[in-house]
N, C-alpha and C positions, 0 to 999 in steps of 0.2 A: 977442352971445350971448342975451342976455335978450331982444332984440328976435326973433331965430327963434324962442326958445320962445313968444314971445307969438304970433306968427302962427301956428305949431302948433297953438295951443290954439284960437285963433280959428277956424280949419279943421275941427279936429275938434269943436268947439260947432257951427258953421254946418251940419255934416252931421248931427247928431244933434236938430236942432230940427225942430217937426213941421211936416209939408208939408201947405198947406190944410186946417189945423186936426186932421190925422193925425199920430198918433206913427210913428215907424219901423216899429212892430210890426206895424201895421194896414195897410202899402203892401200887401200882396199877400194874397191868398187862397190858401193851398197845397192844390192837389187831389190827393190821393194815386190814381195810376194802377195800378201795380202794386208789390209787394215781396217780399221773399225767405223770407216767414213760412209759405208753404204750399207749392204745388207747384214754384213757380221756386226753381233754386237761384243762377244768376247772371244778371243783368240788365246787358247791354250799353247803350252809351250811346244816347238816345232824338236822335229827329227830331220836329220839332213843326211843325204848319201855323198859319194863321193864324185858325182856330176853335178852335184849342186841342187838337186831336185829337194824340196822341202816337204815333209809330210805335218799335218797340224789338224787339231779338231776345234771349230767355231760354232758359238750357238749365235743363232739368227734372231734379228730384230723381229722378225715375223713370228718367231716361236720354233723350237726344235733346234737339231744338232745337224752338223756336216763334218766328216771324214774328208779332208782334201789334200790334192798336192798341187805343185806347179813348181817353176822355176823362173819365173818372171812377166810370164805371160798367161793366156787364159788357164785358169784351175781347173782340175778335174776332180770331179766328186766320186770317192771310193764309196761311200755309203752315207746313208743319211736316215733320218727319223720319219721320212715320208714313206717307209717300207715296212719291213719285220722289225726296225729297231725302235725302242723308245728310249735309249738310253747308250752311252757310252762310255768307256774308262777316259781318263783324262790325257794320256799318254798314248802317241803312236813311235811307230819304228817304220824305216823304209829302208831297203837294200838298195843294190847298183842297177838291178832290173826295174825298179820303178815299184816295186810290191810291199804294199804297207801292211805291217800286222798293227790290230787293234782289239779290243774289248767290246765287244756288242753285250747286251742284258742277257743274253742267252749263252754267251760263251766266247772264244777267242777264232779270230778270222782273218783271213788277209783278201788282198785285192788290189787291181791295178787300174780301175776305171770300168773293168768289165765285170764277168761274174765272180762273186765272191768263193772263196774257200774254206770250208770249216776245217777249223784245228783241232777244237775239243768245245765240246757242248755241255752245258751245267747239267749235272744229275748223276746219280747212282754215287762212286766215288769221288767226282770232281763237282765242286762246288765254289761259288764266290772266288772268281779268280781276281787276281790283282790288276791294279789299272794302267800297267806299262809293261805289254808283252815287247819282246825285242826279233827282229828276223835279222839273219845274215844272208852272204851274198850266195849260200847254197839253199835257202828257202827253208833253214832248219829255225822254227819258231821256239822261244823261250819263254816262260811265264811263271809267275806265282798262281796256286790256289791254294784255298783251305781243303783238306780232306777230314773225313768223319767229323772229330765235335771242333778241335782248334788246332791242329797240326797244318802248321803253313810249310809248304813243299815250293820249291823253284824246280821247276824242269823245263825238258826241251822235246820236242817233236819233229823227227825230221821230215822232208816233204811229203814221204812215202812212208805213211803211217797206216794203222787200219783204220776202217772208219770210226768216226769221233764216239760212237754210242758204244764202240767195242773197248775203248780205252780201259784200262786196269792198272793200278799204279802199282810199280814194284819198286822195290828198294835193294841197294847192294847189301 
């Protein structure tokens, strides 16, 4: 029993030793992106790219929701419920170019603070998109959707896909 406690204490001490001359409290630099002390009521789980830019969904104290991105300075609004959207999925994804993928109430979209790009719209064979689309550095977007009655499918669309209304599911 004493041997187990000795090993446990050695492991605890090992993880509390300085790394490269730095103590554990200086291993990172916390950069605030947003908080709920002002206009934001709720902040949903963020995504981060390799450049340190963070994307997230926020509900506003005044009502409504916004998809935002930032890296420690002013935030950029990607989309909000003051326009054509009334609701968003609870997840975002951001690539290294700063393009954010998200689900709006009518489909899956991407944006960087300028005009939005429609990836896929609800209707026809596409319905009920999942909460968390993902975008890679090539601009390909992956998302979950329900097709027909209850078949759930995860798929992807490259940046140069046909118009959203022309999408037809194909299976290998």
